C-alpha positions in Angstrom: 2.9 3.4 12.7 4.4 4.0 9.3 6.5 6.9 8.1 7.0 8.6 4.7 9.3 6.5 2.5 8.9 3.3 4.4 8.8 0.2 2.2 5.6 -1.8 2.9 4.1 -5.0 1.7 0.4 -5.5 1.1 -0.8 -8.4 3.2 -4.5 -8.2 2.5 -7.0 -6.0 0.7 -10.2 -6.0 2.7 -12.2 -3.8 0.3 -11.3 -5.2 -3.1 -14.3 -6.1 -5.2 -14.3 -9.7 -6.7 -12.2 -9.7 -9.8 -10.3 -6.5 -8.9 -6.6 -6.3 -8.6 -5.8 -6.9 -4.8 -2.1 -6.0 -4.7 -1.5 -8.7 -2.1 2.2 -9.6 -1.8 3.3 -6.4 -3.7 5.6 -3.9 -2.1 5.6 -0.1 -2.4 6.7 3.1 -0.8 4.7 5.1 1.7 3.9 8.6 0.3 1.4 9.8 2.9 1.0 8.2 6.3 -2.2 9.0 8.2 -3.6 7.8 11.6 -5.6 5.0 10.0 -3.7 4.1 6.9 -1.1 4.9 4.2 -1.0 6.1 0.6 1.4 3.9 -1.3 3.2 4.5 -4.7 5.3 2.1 -6.7 2.7 -0.7 -7.0 2.5 -0.3 -10.8 6.3 -0.4 -11.2 9.4 1.1 -9.6 9.0 4.5 -11.2 5.2 4.8 -10.9 3.8 7.8 -9.1 0.2 6.4 -9.1 -0.9 6.0 -5.5 -3.3 3.7 -3.7 -4.8 3.9 -0.2 -4.6 1.1 2.3 -5.6 0.8 6.0 -2.8 0.0 8.5 -4.1 -3.5 9.1 -3.7 -4.3 5.4 0.1 -3.6 5.2 3.3 -4.5 7.0 6.8 -3.2 6.8 8.8 -5.0 4.2 
């Protein structure tokens, strides 16, 4: 579904705990696509290498 270096937008965060940062509405770059989700970098800023994992149904192409 997604490929490395795709720009994606977080549409929902199904597993965020109450009070946690949800990332909803933010865009980032796919670092590692897998069958069930993606690892995304750039959510902490354009030069950030910190990655976060999201399932495919939580993101869309931006």
